[in-house]
N, C-alpha and C positions, 0 to 999 in steps of 0.2 A: 481365584488367588490374584491378588493385587501386587503389583510390581512398582517399586519406586526406584527411580534413577535420579538423585536430587540434581545433579550437575545439568541434567537435560529436562528437568521439570517432568519426568516420566510418570505418567498416569494411567498406563493401560492396566485393564483388569479383564479377567474372563467372566462374563455375565451370561445368565440363563435366558435373557431376553432376545439375543440376536441368532442369527444363523450360524451354524458351526462350519468352519473349513478345516482341511486336513492338518494343517500346521499353523503356528503364530505368524500372524502377518504384522510386520513392523511398519507404522507410518510415522515418519519423521518429518515434522512440519517446520517449514521456514516461514517465520512471520515477519515481524518488523523490529525497529529499534525500540529500546527502553525509552519511555516518555511518550510514545506514538499509541495509537489506538490497536494496530495490527498485533503487538505482542500479547496483550491481555486477551485479546479476542482468540488469538491462536491457542493460548493456554487454555481457556475455557473450552473452545471447539475439541481439542483433543482430550480434555477430560471428559466430556460429553460422549465422544466416541469410544475412548478407553473403556468407559462403564456400560456403554449402551451395546457394544458389539462383542461377540464371543471371539475369544482368541486374537484380539487386537491389541497390541502394544503400541502405545503412542508417546511422542515426546514433542516439545516445542522449543525452538532455538530462534534467537534474533536472526534477522536478515533484512533484506531491502528488495525492492521490486524488480530491480536489474539482476541483483544476485541470485534471486529466488528461482527466476527461469533457468539459469544456467546450472543451479544445484540440482533442480528437478530433472531437467533434461539430460545430465550426466548420471542420475541415480544416487546422487549424495544425500537426495531427500526424496520423499514420494509425494508431498502434498505442500501447497503454500498459497500465499496471497501475492497477487502483483497487480499490475494495471492492465486494463485492456489493450491499449496501444503498445505497452511494452511486450506483452505476450505476443501479439500479432507480429510486430517488427522481429522478434527472436524466432519465432517459428518461421516465418518467411526468409530470414537470413538478411534482412536489410537494417539490423542493428549495428552497434559500433563494433561487434565481433566480426561482422560479415559472413556469419556461418549459420546455417539453418539449425533449428533446435526440433528436429521431427518426433520427439518423444514426448512433447507437451500435449496434455488433453484438458479440455475444458469442463468445468463442473457447474459454475454459477456465476452470474453477475450478482454483485452484492450492492454497493452504495457509491456514491460520487464522492471525489475528493477534489479539494482547489490548490492551486499553487499559491501559498501565502508567504509573502516576503515582509517580515517585521522589521521596523527601524524604531529607534527611540522617539516618543512623541515630539520631543524638542528638537529632533535632529534636522539639519538643513537638506537632508536627502529627500527629494520629491519624487523622482523618477528612477527607474531601473538604470537609466543613462548615467546617472550621478554615482553609481557604484563602481566605475571603472578605475579608481585609485583608492578604494576604501578597503577596510578589514572585513571580510564577509565570511559566513558559514553557510554554503550551498548544499551541504550534505555529503555523505560518504560517496566515493567515487563511483561504487556498484549500485548506488540507490537511483531508483526511477526519479526521484525529485531533483538529484544533481544532473541528470540526463536533460530533464524538462527545463531547468533553469539555464543551463548552458546553451540549449537550443534557443531559448528565448533571448538571452542576451546577444546572440549573433544578429538578433533583429535591431538591435541597438547599435550594432558595429564593433563589438569587442566580445571576447571570452575570458575566461578564469586565468589563462596564461597572460593576457593583457593587463589583468588586475595586478598580478605579481610583478609585471615590467614596469607598471606605472608607479610602483612603490607601496602598493596595497598588500595585504595577506589574504590567504584562502586556508580556511580551517575544514578539513574534511573530518568533521567529527559528529557524534551522537546528537540528538536532540537535547538530552540531559546536560550534555558539556556545552552546547551552544547557548543553552539558557544561562549556565553559569558564567561563559565568556561575556555575554551581553550584560548581565548584572553586574559583572566587575569592571565593564567600561572597554573590554579587550576587542569586541567587534562592533561594527556599525550597523550590519543587517544579518538577518538569520532566515533562511527559506526552508520551507518544507512543503512536500506535496502530500497532503493529509486532509482528513475530515475537518469540517467546520462545526463548532469549535473544536479547538485542540488544547490539550491540557497544557503542553509546554507554553503555548502562547498566552493561555489564561494566566499561568504563573508570572510570565514575564509582564503581562499587563499589569497585575497586581503589584509587583515589585519594582518595576522600572516605569511602566507606562509606554505603551506602544501605539503605533498606527501602521497601517500596510500600504504598500505600494501598489497603484493601479497598473493594469496593462491597458495602453491608450487604445482607443478604439481602432485606428489604422493599423496599430501593430497587430492587435488581437484577431482582426480580420484577415490579415495575410498569414500570421501564424496558424489558424485554424485552417484556412484553405489549402496550406502546403504541407500540413502534417496530420494526416488521418489518424483517427483513434483519440485525439485530444477533443476536449469539448469546452463550449462557452461556460463559464461559472462566475459566481459572485460571492463575495464574503458580505453577508447582511450586516447592516449597522447594530443590529441587536445581538450579533453573535458574541461580540466582546464588549465589555463596558467601555464608555466614554469616546466611542467613534463618532466621526462626524457625518458619516453617511455610508451607504453601500460602496464596496469597492470591487470594480470589474476585473476580472482575471481570467486565467485558462485552468482548465482542470482534466480530471481523468476519472475512470470507473475502476472501483476496487473489484477483483475477480478472483476466484478460487480455482486453482488448476491442479492437476495430478501427473504423475508420470503414467505412460500408457500401460505399463506392466502391473500397475496395482490390480488385483483381482477384481472382476465385475462386482461380485457380491459384497466386497468391502465398499467399493465407491458407491453402489446403490444404497448400502447402509449409511455411509457418510451423508450422501445427499438427503436422504429420509430425515436423519437426525438434524441436519443443518436447519431444515425448515420446521420440523416438529418441535425443536427445542429453541425456537426464534425469541421467545421471551427471555430465556435464561441468558442469550448472547446480549440481547438488549439492555439486560440488567448490568453487564459489564461496561457497555458504551451505548450511550443514547443514539450515536451514529447508525447502530445497527437496525433501528426503527426505520430507517430508509430502504432496508433490504426487503424487497417483496418477491415472493414465490413467482407471482405473475409476470416478473420483469427478468426472471433468472436467466433467459436466453437472449436478452436484448443485446449483448456485446460477445455473443458466441462466434467469433470470428475465426477460430480454430476448430479442429474436430472435436466434437462431443465425445467424452469417454462412454463406452457402452452402458456402464453402471448408472451413469447419470442420465443417459438417454432412456433407459427402461423406467426410471422413476419419473421423468417428465412426461413420457408416454402415458403411464397409468394415470397421471394426473391431468390429462388433457392438455398439455402444452405443446404436445407433439402429435401429428396425425397417427 
């Protein structure tokens, strides 16, 4: 029996191919913002799980890296995407909340993301330092991208509150709204911690013409040394049309996490389908081609869920 709950894109069904458990298991996924890669990938993954596992009912809802770890830890969602550094900081209690998130469990390392800050190609903005009195869109307050850019701006001697104090504006809006704001000339810079290339930036490059701000070598070196979980990254010249060269930046790794109370058999099934249906997910976003099973435990810096552990043990990734 297939169950559709349109408001949440509910796609769970009972299928004959998966193991059966005593009662329906609800997997509420929190993915990412509209206009990003996480949201369509989350929808596809939940479709795959809902049709591939018996008595599992799934949904996909928008989210963000920072918000997702909180929702999953509280039990408001069972599964979701985030970033490795965000998950580690939340689990350890060193994020902005200052509280440990003990209910998070690891499933898989997926693919890298880069911090990308776009400005109009003809803008006089050349550095993050130039943003301190401008109109900017750094992401929603509970997103990992906002956390990352706020942290990065501190290395340039200011933060978003200073932007406001200096006469600029800060728009905590979605990717799609950021595109509209820049297209209409209402913002000078738009930041996202996301895969390369990314649809919103492709859209802006076509309609407005953009370039990306580099993170200078000295800033990048200090930032990475002082903030475990972030990684060195680059926006290749050929990722977007009409760019003058590669752009050095910082980045993070997309990961899949679950609540510790999700049944072992369910997480085992999710992990199996995640890799068995790799081609279906790559068809949604080419970024998924960078997700490789052999790298699945690369950033497993919180406890692995027993269901995922069993799968990786069976496939030789764990002893």
